[in-house]
N, C-alpha and C positions, 0 to 999 in steps of 0.2 A: 504493500500500500504506500502510495506516494505521500510524503509529508505535506501538510497544508502550509501555504505561504504565511509568513508572519504578518501580524496586523500592520506593521510599518510598511511592508511591501504592498499590502492591499490598499493602504491609504495613499501611497505614492502612485499606484496604478489608477486609482479613482481620480486623483488630482491630474494625472497626465491625460486621461480621457476627457476630463472636464476642460482641460486646456484646448483640446481639439474642438470641443463644443463651443468654447468661448470665441473662436474665430468667427462664429456666426452669432455671437452674443447670447449664447444659451448656456444653461447649467445642467442639462440633461445628459446622463451618462450614455444612454442609448444613442443620442444624437452624436456624441463624441465618438462612439464606436463606429457609427456609420460614416462619419467624416474620415476616419482612419481607413475603413473599407473602401471608400470612394478613391482614396489615394492609391490603394492597392489595385483597384480596377483601372484607373485612368493613367497612372504613372508610377508603377511600383518602384522604379529606380529613385524616386524622390523620398520614399518612406524612411529610409535610414537617416537621411538628413533631418527630416521632420522630427523623428523620435529623439535624435541627438540634441537638436535645438530645444525641444520641449523639456527633456530631462535636465539639461544644463541650466536653463533658466529657472526651473523649479528647485533644483538642488541649491543653487546660489541663493535663492530666496529663503530656503530653509536654514542655510548656514548663516545668513545675515540676520536671522530672527525676525523676519517680516511676519505680519499677522497670520497665524495658521489658518484662520477662516478664509482669508483671501487666497492662500495657496491651495486650499482644499477645493475651491470652486474654479480653479484653473486660471486665475487672474495673472499668475506668474508663469504661465505656460504658452499662451497663444502667440505672443510676439516672437518668442524663441522658435516655435514651430514654423511660423511664417518665414523667418530668416533662414531656417534650415531648408525649407522648400525652395526659396529664391536662390540661395547659393548652390544647391544641388542642381537646380535647373540651369544655372548660368555657367557653372564650372564642372570640369570632369573630376572624377574621384582620384585625387592624388593625396599625398601626405599633407598638403596645405589645406585641403578643403575642411576636414574635421576641426582643424585648429581655428579656421575662420568662423565656422559655425559655432563652436563653443565660446570663442571670445565675444562674438556679437550677441549671442543669446545671453551670456552673463551680463553684458552691458545693458541689454534691454531690461533686465530686472532692476539693475542699479538705477536706470533712468526712470523706470515706472514708479518705484517706491516713493521718492520725494514728491512726485507729481500727485500721487494718490493722497498723500498726507495733506498737501495743500488744497486738493479738491474737497476733502472732507472738512478741513478747518476753515478755509478761506473762500470756498465756493468756486474754485477753479473749474474750467470746463473739463469734461472727461478726456482722458488721454486716448481712448480707443486704441488704434494701431499706430499711433504716432511714433513710438520707439522703433517699431519695425520700419516705418517709412524713412525716418531720419537715418537710421543705421543702414538701411538698404541703399539709400542714395549715396552715402559715404563709401560703402563697399563696392558699388557699381563704378563709382568714380575711381576708386583704388584699382580695381581690375583693369579699367581703361588706361590708367597712368602706368601701371606695371606691365601692361600689354600681356597679361596672362591669357593662356589659350582658353577660348570660350567653347562650351559644349553646345554646338549648334546642330540642328537637324540636318540630315544628309540632303534633303530636298524639300521643296515646297509643293504641297498638294494643290491641285487645281481648285479654283473657287467653286463651291457647290452650286447647283442650279437653284434659282430663287423660286421656291414653291411653298405651299402650306406646310408640308412635312419638314422642310429645311428650316422654316421659321420656328416651328415647334422645337426642333432639335437645337436651334440657336438659343432659344430661351433656356433650355436645360444646360447648354454650354455656359451661359451667363452665370448660372449658379456655380458651375465648376471652376470658372476663371477666378473666383475668389481665392482659390488655392492652386491656381496655375494649371488647371486641368481642362483639356479640350475634348472631353469625352461626354456625350449625352448620357450614357449609362451611369457614369460617375455623378453627373448632375442629378439624375433621377434618384440615386442613392442619397445624395445630400437633401433632396426635397423630402424623401421619406423620413430622414433624420429630423428635419425641421418640423414635419407633421407630428412626429412622436413627441417633440418638445412642446409644440404649441401650434394648433391648426391655423390660428389667425396669423401667426408669424409666417407660416408656409405660404399663405395666400399673398401676403405683402411681398415676400421674396419673389414669387412668380410675377407679380405685377411690376416690381422694380426691373427685373430682367426683361420682361416683355416691352416695357416702355423704352428701355435702352436700345433694343433692336429696332423698334418702330421709329424712334426719333432719328437714329442713324440712317436708316433707309430713306426716311422722309427728307432729310437734309442732304441726301446724295453722298453721304460718307461711304467709304469703301464697303461694298456688300460682303466681301469675304470677312472683314473684321466684324461686321454686324452679325453675320451668321456664326462666327466663331465665339460670340458672346463677349467680345472685348469691350463693348459699350454698355454691358448690362451689370457687371459685377459691383461697381461702385453704387449704382442705383439700388441694387439688391440690398447691400449693407445699410445704406441710408434708410431705406424703407423699413428694414428690420429694427434698426436702432430707434427710430422716431416712433414707430408703432408701439414699441414697448413703453414709452413714456408719455405718449399723447393718445388719448382715446379718439379725439377728433381726427377724421381721416384727412383733413386739409393739410395738416403739417407733415405727415409722411409723404403725401403727394407732392408738396412743395420741396421736400428733401430730395425726392427722386429727380425732380426737374433741375434743382440746383446742382446735384451731382453730375447729371448729364451735361449741363451747360459748362461746368468747370473743367471737365475732363479734357476737352481738346486744347485748352489753354496750356497744359503742361507739355504737350507735343510742340506747341509754338515756341516755348522757351527752352526746349531741348532737355526736359527732365522726364524720366519715366513717371507716369501718374501713380502707379502702385495703388494704394487705397487713400491717397490724400484728398481726392475730390469728395469721397464719402465723409472724411473727417471734417473738411471745411464746410460742407453742407450742414452737417449736424451742429458744428460750432456756431455758424451763422444763425441757425434757427434757435438754438438754445440761448445764445446771447440776446437775440431779438425778443424772445419770450421773457427772459429775465428783466430786460429793460422795460418792457411793457408792464410787467407786474409791479416794478418799482414806481413807474409813472402813475399807475392807477392807485397804488398805495399812498403815494405822496399827495395825490390830488383829492384823496378822500378826506373830508372834514372830520376832525376829532372832537370828542365831547358832545 
């Protein structure tokens, strides 16, 4: 009979799965497991980097004594996982890659902790995936400066025919592109995970990805990018984040629109968008809502 895992190992496994779920702002272990399975389906070669990044960021948080409750729900895992995915996607597996993944994942936890303290004490805006974006930009710039060999695909597939089926598959790809996956089956796996966590969240995720593809095609942006889901993932995240905190559907809808309008601007300035359009959209709406609440409170007569 095999010995049972120790409680510490089980807690770490739960925290790691929660980190996968937190990429989509969820705390459901089943959702986290399905995110992991989606990576196995869509790009199994990225899974080792994702696990290494998630474990490193979680272990650094534990060693630094960050709040155990935050670690348990995956808040010190998702940025590391995303960095592991990004680096595994961009670089071949050499001795340098795990070093970069571990260093950047550790830094993501060190950056997130003071931000979260200020958010709770002084009302700072949520960090979301900002540590991942900031470190991702720095790492991609470092790769370019050092002229490290990139792990690029051997060839580019022809653009799929524009029809209803391809549009539906593009919506699923938009979910997958949150974690750099171009597989509709992986996107379906993610949708099931979101449905397990919360049905309303799954509907908003579908709406965000659908709006991304629709706006891209309406504006005449490259149809191959639209059908690959490249314009849907930021809108998906914005919809999920804002639907969690606002019951009124107007604000998540506005977040979808802002994320879609902001994304092309990063190409114009030569920066990879990553998830920054989603972050900016949520920050703008959150800051606007806070300003409105303060204005209403200050204008209300007292006594």
